[in-house]
C-alpha positions as CSV (number, residue, x, y, z in Angstrom):
1,M,0.0,0.0,0.0
2,N,2.9,2.3,0.7
3,I,4.1,1.8,-2.9
4,M,0.6,2.8,-4.2
5,I,0.7,6.0,-2.3
6,K,4.1,6.9,-3.6
7,F,3.0,6.1,-7.2
8,G,-0.2,8.2,-6.8
9,I,1.8,11.2,-5.5
10,S,4.3,10.9,-8.3
11,I,1.5,10.8,-10.9
12,L,-0.1,13.9,-9.2
13,F,3.2,15.8,-9.4
14,I,3.7,14.9,-13.0
15,L,0.2,16.1,-13.9
16,V,0.6,19.4,-12.0
17,F,4.0,20.2,-13.6
18,S,3.0,19.2,-17.1
19,Y,0.0,21.4,-16.8
20,S,2.1,24.4,-15.7
21,T,4.4,24.0,-18.7
22,F,1.4,24.3,-21.1
23,A,0.3,27.4,-19.4
24,Q,3.4,29.3,-20.6
25,N,3.0,31.9,-23.4
26,L,4.1,30.8,-26.8
27,F,6.0,33.2,-29.1
28,S,6.1,32.9,-32.8
29,F,9.4,33.0,-34.7
30,N,8.5,36.4,-36.2
31,D,8.0,37.8,-32.7
32,L,11.4,36.6,-31.7
33,I,13.1,38.1,-34.8
34,Q,11.2,41.4,-34.4
35,N,12.3,41.7,-30.7
36,S,15.9,40.9,-31.6
37,I,15.9,43.6,-34.3
38,Q,14.6,46.2,-31.8
39,D,17.0,45.2,-29.0
40,T,19.2,48.1,-28.0
41,S,22.2,46.0,-27.0
42,L,22.2,44.4,-30.5
43,Y,22.0,47.9,-32.0
44,L,25.0,49.1,-29.9
45,F,27.0,46.0,-30.8
46,N,26.4,46.5,-34.5
47,K,27.4,50.2,-34.1
48,E,30.6,49.2,-32.5
49,I,31.4,46.6,-35.2
50,D,30.8,49.2,-37.9
51,Y,33.1,51.7,-36.2
52,L,35.9,49.1,-36.0
53,K,35.5,48.2,-39.6
54,N,35.7,51.8,-40.7
55,N,38.6,52.7,-38.3
56,P,41.1,49.8,-38.3
57,F,43.1,49.5,-35.1
58,T,46.8,48.8,-35.3
59,I,49.2,48.3,-32.4
60,P,52.2,50.7,-32.5
61,L,55.6,49.4,-33.3
62,L,57.2,51.1,-30.2
63,E,55.5,50.1,-27.0
64,E,57.6,51.9,-24.4
65,M,60.5,54.4,-24.2
66,E,62.4,55.0,-21.0
67,F,65.2,57.4,-20.1
68,R,67.0,56.9,-16.8
69,T,69.8,58.8,-15.0
70,N,71.9,57.5,-12.1
71,T,74.4,59.2,-10.0
72,D,77.0,56.9,-8.5
73,E,77.7,57.8,-4.8
74,W,76.3,61.4,-5.3
75,D,79.3,62.3,-7.5
76,L,78.1,64.3,-10.5
77,R,81.3,63.2,-12.5
78,R,80.1,59.6,-12.2
79,Q,76.7,60.3,-13.9
80,Q,75.2,57.4,-15.9
81,Y,72.5,57.6,-18.5
82,T,70.3,54.8,-19.8
83,F,67.9,54.8,-22.7
84,R,65.6,51.8,-23.0
85,T,62.9,50.9,-25.6
86,R,60.5,48.1,-25.8
87,F,59.1,47.1,-29.2
88,N,56.0,45.2,-30.2
89,G,56.6,42.3,-32.6
90,W,56.3,43.0,-36.3
91,K,53.3,40.7,-36.7
92,R,51.5,42.3,-33.8
93,S,52.0,45.9,-35.2
94,L,51.0,45.2,-38.8
């Protein structure tokens, strides 16, 4: 008898949940397409894509330049200068 009660309860749950899924609103494919055309995030994304197509972005060849000075033991006659650069690769910049 215990099995019959469990079986009845499980059938009841299945019927209740299947009824609730039929109660959802259905949208047609045309409604879905129309909503996606009017979506503002899609409009902004397309605007960004158009901007990037019209204004190609390239990475500069020279990434960083650095000029350093160093005074050894506070003696101005022992001044050292260093100039450093960091380049991007040729393939990255073209």
